[in-house]
C-alpha positions as CSV (number, residue, x, y, z in Angstrom):
1,X,-8.5,15.3,0.6
2,X,-5.6,16.2,1.9
3,X,-2.7,13.6,3.5
4,X,-1.4,15.2,6.6
5,X,0.7,12.5,7.8
6,X,2.3,9.2,7.3
7,X,3.9,6.5,9.3
8,X,5.4,3.1,8.0
9,X,7.1,0.1,9.0
10,X,9.1,-2.3,6.6
11,X,12.3,-4.2,6.5
12,X,14.3,-1.1,5.3
13,X,12.8,0.9,8.2
14,X,10.9,1.5,11.4
15,X,9.6,4.8,10.6
16,X,8.1,6.8,7.0
17,X,11.0,9.3,6.6
18,X,13.9,6.0,7.6
19,X,12.1,3.7,5.2
20,X,11.7,6.1,2.4
21,X,15.3,7.2,2.4
22,X,16.6,3.9,2.4
23,X,14.6,3.1,-0.7
24,X,15.5,6.3,-2.4
25,X,19.0,5.2,-2.1
26,X,18.7,1.9,-3.4
27,X,18.8,0.1,-0.1
28,X,17.1,-3.5,0.6
29,X,17.1,-5.9,3.1
30,X,16.6,-9.3,1.4
31,X,17.7,-12.3,3.7
32,X,17.4,-15.9,4.2
33,X,14.2,-16.9,6.4
34,X,13.9,-19.3,8.7
35,X,12.1,-21.5,5.5
36,X,13.2,-23.7,3.1
37,X,11.9,-24.5,-0.6
38,X,11.3,-28.1,-2.2
39,X,15.1,-28.2,-2.9
40,X,16.0,-27.3,0.7
41,X,17.5,-24.3,0.2
42,X,16.3,-21.2,2.2
43,X,13.6,-18.7,0.6
44,X,14.5,-15.1,0.3
45,X,12.4,-12.4,2.0
46,X,12.2,-9.2,3.8
47,X,11.6,-9.1,7.1
48,X,10.8,-6.1,9.8
49,X,14.2,-5.8,12.0
50,X,14.0,-6.2,15.4
51,X,10.5,-8.2,16.2
52,X,10.3,-10.6,18.3
53,X,9.7,-13.7,16.1
54,X,8.0,-15.6,19.3
55,X,4.7,-13.7,18.7
56,X,1.5,-15.6,17.5
57,X,0.9,-14.6,14.0
58,X,-1.6,-12.1,14.8
59,X,0.1,-10.6,17.3
60,X,2.8,-9.3,14.7
61,X,0.7,-7.9,12.4
62,X,-0.7,-5.9,15.1
63,X,2.4,-4.9,16.7
64,X,3.7,-3.6,13.4
65,X,0.3,-1.5,12.6
66,X,1.0,-0.3,16.5
67,X,4.3,0.9,15.4
68,X,3.5,3.0,12.0
69,X,0.3,4.2,14.1
70,X,2.4,6.0,16.4
71,X,4.8,7.3,13.5
72,X,1.7,8.6,11.8
73,X,0.6,10.3,15.1
74,X,3.6,11.2,17.0
75,X,3.0,14.9,16.4
76,X,-0.6,15.1,16.2
77,X,-3.2,16.0,18.4
78,X,-6.5,15.2,17.5
79,X,-9.7,15.4,19.8
80,X,-11.7,14.0,20.1
81,X,-10.4,10.9,18.5
82,X,-14.1,8.9,19.1
83,X,-14.9,11.1,15.7
84,X,-12.3,9.6,13.9
85,X,-13.1,6.7,11.6
86,X,-9.9,3.8,11.6
87,X,-9.9,2.0,8.5
88,X,-7.4,-1.4,8.3
89,X,-6.7,-2.8,5.0
90,X,-5.9,-6.7,5.3
91,X,-5.5,-10.0,3.5
92,X,-8.1,-11.4,1.7
93,X,-9.6,-14.0,3.6
94,X,-9.4,-16.5,0.6
95,X,-5.4,-16.3,1.5
96,X,-3.9,-18.9,3.3
97,X,-1.9,-17.2,6.2
98,X,-3.9,-13.7,5.8
99,X,-4.9,-13.5,9.7
100,X,-8.7,-13.3,8.6
101,X,-9.4,-13.7,12.3
102,X,-7.9,-10.8,12.6
103,X,-11.0,-8.8,10.9
104,X,-13.4,-8.9,13.4
105,X,-11.0,-7.9,16.4
106,X,-8.2,-5.9,15.2
107,X,-9.8,-2.5,15.7
108,X,-10.9,-3.3,19.1
109,X,-7.3,-4.5,20.0
110,X,-5.8,-1.1,18.8
111,X,-8.2,0.7,20.7
112,X,-7.4,-1.4,24.3
113,X,-3.4,-1.3,23.2
114,X,-3.6,2.5,23.0
115,X,-6.4,3.3,25.3
116,X,-8.1,5.5,23.0
117,X,-11.4,5.2,20.9
118,X,-12.0,5.6,17.0
119,X,-15.6,6.0,15.4
120,X,-17.5,3.4,17.2
121,X,-19.6,3.0,13.9
122,X,-17.6,4.1,10.5
123,X,-14.3,2.5,11.5
124,X,-14.1,-0.8,9.7
125,X,-11.7,-3.4,8.2
126,X,-11.3,-4.3,4.4
127,X,-10.0,-7.7,3.1
128,X,-9.4,-6.5,-0.5
129,X,-5.8,-7.3,-0.2
130,X,-3.3,-5.0,-2.1
131,X,-6.5,-2.6,-3.4
132,X,-7.7,-2.1,-0.1
133,X,-6.1,1.3,1.3
134,X,-7.2,2.6,-2.2
135,X,-10.9,1.3,-1.3
136,X,-10.8,2.9,2.2
137,X,-9.9,6.2,0.5
138,X,-13.1,6.2,-1.2
139,X,-15.1,5.6,2.0
140,X,-13.3,8.5,3.5
141,X,-13.6,10.6,0.9
142,X,-17.0,10.5,1.1
143,X,-17.0,10.8,5.2
144,X,-15.2,14.2,5.2
145,X,-18.0,16.1,3.5
146,X,-19.4,15.6,6.7
147,X,-17.6,18.7,9.2
148,X,-18.3,16.6,12.2
149,X,-16.0,13.9,10.9
150,X,-12.5,16.0,11.3
151,X,-9.9,13.1,9.7
152,X,-9.7,9.9,8.9
153,X,-7.2,7.5,9.5
154,X,-6.3,4.8,6.5
155,X,-3.6,1.9,7.6
156,X,-2.7,-1.6,6.0
157,X,-0.5,-4.4,7.6
158,X,0.0,-7.7,6.1
159,X,2.9,-10.3,6.5
160,X,4.0,-13.1,4.0
161,X,6.6,-14.3,6.3
162,X,4.9,-17.0,7.1
163,X,4.7,-20.8,6.0
164,X,1.2,-20.9,5.0
165,X,1.4,-17.8,2.7
166,X,4.4,-19.0,1.3
167,X,3.3,-22.5,0.4
168,X,0.2,-20.7,-1.3
169,X,2.5,-18.9,-3.1
170,X,4.6,-21.9,-4.4
171,X,1.4,-24.0,-4.9
172,X,0.7,-21.5,-7.7
173,X,4.4,-21.1,-9.0
174,X,4.6,-17.7,-7.5
175,X,7.2,-18.1,-4.5
176,X,10.9,-16.6,-6.0
177,X,13.3,-19.4,-5.9
178,X,16.3,-21.0,-7.6
179,X,14.2,-22.7,-9.8
180,X,11.4,-20.1,-10.6
181,X,13.2,-16.5,-11.5
182,X,9.4,-15.0,-12.2
183,X,8.2,-15.3,-8.5
184,X,7.5,-13.2,-5.2
185,X,10.0,-12.1,-2.5
186,X,7.4,-12.3,0.4
187,X,7.4,-9.3,2.6
188,X,5.6,-7.4,5.3
189,X,4.6,-4.0,6.2
190,X,2.4,-1.4,7.9
191,X,1.5,1.8,7.0
192,X,-0.8,4.5,7.7
193,X,-2.1,7.4,6.4
194,X,-4.1,10.3,8.1
195,X,-6.7,12.3,5.6
196,X,-8.0,15.7,6.3
197,X,-10.2,18.0,4.2
198,X,-7.8,20.5,4.2
199,X,-3.9,21.1,4.3
200,X,-2.2,22.2,7.5
201,X,-2.2,25.7,8.2
202,X,1.6,25.7,8.6
203,X,2.9,23.5,5.7
204,X,4.5,24.5,2.9
205,X,3.3,21.7,0.6
206,X,0.4,20.3,0.6
207,X,-0.5,16.6,-0.9
208,X,-3.6,16.3,-2.4
209,X,-5.6,13.4,-3.4
210,X,-7.0,14.3,-6.9
211,X,-8.3,11.3,-8.3
212,X,-9.6,7.5,-7.4
213,X,-10.3,5.1,-10.0
214,X,-11.5,1.1,-9.4
215,X,-11.8,-1.5,-12.1
216,X,-11.6,-5.6,-12.4
217,X,-9.4,-7.8,-14.2
218,X,-10.8,-11.3,-15.0
219,X,-7.4,-12.5,-15.7
220,X,-5.7,-11.9,-12.7
221,X,-2.4,-13.3,-11.3
222,X,-3.7,-16.9,-10.7
223,X,-6.1,-17.3,-14.0
224,X,-4.8,-18.8,-17.2
225,X,-6.7,-16.3,-19.2
226,X,-4.7,-13.7,-21.4
227,X,-4.0,-10.5,-19.8
228,X,-5.5,-7.7,-21.8
229,X,-5.3,-5.1,-18.5
230,X,-8.7,-3.8,-19.3
231,X,-9.2,-3.7,-15.2
232,X,-6.0,-1.6,-14.5
233,X,-6.8,0.6,-17.7
234,X,-10.2,1.3,-16.6
235,X,-9.3,1.9,-12.9
236,X,-6.5,4.5,-14.7
237,X,-9.1,6.4,-16.9
238,X,-11.5,6.7,-13.9
239,X,-9.0,8.2,-12.0
240,X,-7.4,10.3,-14.6
241,X,-10.8,11.9,-15.8
242,X,-11.8,12.6,-12.1
243,X,-8.4,14.5,-11.8
244,X,-9.0,16.2,-14.8
245,X,-5.4,15.3,-16.7
246,X,-4.0,12.9,-19.0
247,X,-1.7,10.3,-18.5
248,X,1.2,12.0,-20.4
249,X,0.9,14.8,-17.6
250,X,1.7,12.4,-14.6
251,X,5.2,12.8,-13.6
252,X,6.1,9.3,-12.1
253,X,4.0,6.3,-10.9
254,X,4.4,4.0,-8.1
255,X,3.4,0.3,-8.3
256,X,2.8,-2.7,-6.5
257,X,4.7,-4.8,-9.2
258,X,5.8,-7.7,-7.2
259,X,8.7,-8.9,-9.5
260,X,6.5,-11.4,-11.5
261,X,6.5,-11.0,-15.5
262,X,2.1,-10.6,-15.2
263,X,2.8,-6.7,-13.5
264,X,5.2,-5.8,-15.9
265,X,3.1,-6.8,-18.9
266,X,-0.2,-5.2,-16.9
267,X,1.8,-1.7,-16.8
268,X,2.7,-1.6,-20.1
269,X,-0.4,-2.4,-21.1
270,X,-2.2,0.3,-19.4
271,X,0.3,3.1,-20.9
272,X,-0.4,1.5,-24.4
273,X,-4.3,2.3,-24.1
274,X,-4.0,5.7,-22.1
275,X,-0.6,7.8,-23.3
276,X,-1.6,9.9,-26.6
277,X,1.4,11.8,-26.3
278,X,4.6,10.9,-26.7
279,X,7.1,11.1,-23.1
280,X,10.7,10.1,-23.0
281,X,10.0,8.1,-20.1
282,X,7.4,7.7,-17.5
283,X,9.6,6.8,-14.3
284,X,8.2,3.8,-12.3
285,X,9.0,3.2,-8.7
286,X,8.4,0.1,-7.5
287,X,8.4,-0.9,-3.5
288,X,8.5,-4.4,-4.1
289,X,12.2,-4.0,-5.1
290,X,13.3,-2.7,-1.6
291,X,10.6,-4.5,0.8
292,X,9.0,-7.6,-1.2
293,X,5.6,-8.0,-2.0
294,X,3.8,-6.5,1.5
295,X,0.1,-7.4,0.3
296,X,-2.3,-5.5,1.6
297,X,0.0,-2.7,3.0
298,X,1.1,-2.4,-0.3
299,X,-1.6,0.5,-1.3
300,X,-0.9,2.7,2.0
301,X,2.7,2.1,1.5
302,X,2.7,4.0,-1.8
303,X,1.4,6.7,-0.9
304,X,3.7,7.4,2.1
305,X,6.4,7.0,-0.5
306,X,4.8,9.9,-2.7
307,X,4.5,12.2,-0.1
308,X,7.9,11.8,1.6
309,X,8.8,12.5,-2.4
310,X,7.1,15.6,-2.2
311,X,7.8,16.8,1.2
312,X,11.3,16.5,0.8
313,X,11.6,17.7,-2.6
314,X,13.2,14.4,-4.9
315,X,9.8,13.7,-6.6
316,X,10.4,14.2,-10.6
317,X,7.7,16.5,-10.6
318,X,4.1,17.3,-9.0
319,X,1.9,14.3,-10.4
320,X,2.1,10.8,-8.9
321,X,-0.4,7.8,-9.9
322,X,-0.1,5.0,-7.7
323,X,-1.3,1.4,-9.0
324,X,-2.1,-1.5,-6.9
325,X,-3.2,-4.8,-8.2
326,X,-5.2,-7.3,-6.3
327,X,-4.4,-10.8,-6.4
328,X,-8.1,-11.8,-7.1
329,X,-9.0,-9.2,-9.5
330,X,-9.3,-6.2,-8.1
331,X,-7.9,-3.0,-9.3
332,X,-7.3,0.2,-7.9
333,X,-5.3,4.0,-8.8
334,X,-4.9,7.0,-6.7
335,X,-3.4,9.8,-8.5
336,X,-1.6,12.8,-6.1
337,X,-0.7,16.2,-6.4
338,X,1.7,17.9,-4.6
339,X,0.8,21.9,-4.1
340,X,2.9,24.7,-3.0
341,X,6.6,25.6,-3.0
342,X,9.5,23.3,-1.9
C-alpha cells in the first residue's frame, strides 16, 4: 500500500509542501488567542492563518478539510470517484468542543461542496482522536485488496481553538499556561493522504506503509495510574513484526507528543522495552513543536511530514515510525519505508 499524494493545512502552511518546509526550518506560529486563562492572561495557540473566525465551529473544520483535500488531489484524476472510499478522522465524541455532531454529516457536506461522490457504502468517519487516521489505514489496506477499489482517501481534521476544548484541557490541568508549563498548546489542522496499491509508474520514489500496530494503554493521560507504556509498546511491537524489522533499524520517529511529560515518558518506555541493539541516537520529530496539538489530524499530519521528507531527500534514512496516543488510551503505530532513488 503506497502513499501517492498528500495535502495539509496547519498554522505554518496552507499546503503540505509549505507546512513541511516551515517545520523543517524550525518555524512555529504560536500567538495569543482571543481567549484568556484563569489569571486573565491570553492563551497561546496555533491557528490556521487566513480563515475567517466568523465561521461556526463545524464550518471551520469543513473549510480546513476542504483545503487539505484540494491540496492532496490537485494533480490527480481519479475516476470514477464514487469507487473511492473517504475516511475522516474526528475527535472523540466525549471531548468537549470536538464537534461530534459532524460525524453523520461531514462526508455529505464535503460531497456537496465539491460536487463529487465518494463510495456510498464504504466511506465513514472515525471518532477516535489522535489514532483515528491510523485506524482508517487498517480498513483501507483490506479494501485495497479488492481491485474494484482504485484508491482510498484518508483524512483527519480537528481544532482545539475553541472555548469548550480549552476549558476541558484546563480542567484536567493539561492546558499550557504561565502556571502550568507541563501542558498542551492548542492547535488545529487538517490533512489528507491518498493510498493506492502501487506507486505511480512515473515516480522515482515510492513511500510504502510496511507495518501497522495497535494497542491500548490503561494509564492514559487522564488517569492517575502509573504509566508503564504497555499500550504503545504493544502497538510498536506489532508494527515492527509486520514490517519484518527491529526497533534499532528504524531511522527516525515522528510523534504526536504534545509537550507534556507524559508523552516523553511513554516514548522512553517504548524504547527501553523494544531497543535491543545500541544506537547513539534515534531522532524524534514532534509536530506539536510547530503546530500545537492537532488532535484527530495528528496521525495523518505525521504521514504527510514523513512522505515529504522522503521525497525531498532530507529524511535521515529509509525507515520511519509514526506514533499516536489518543487521550482515552488507544495507541497506534505506522511504519513507512522509502523505496527508490533520490
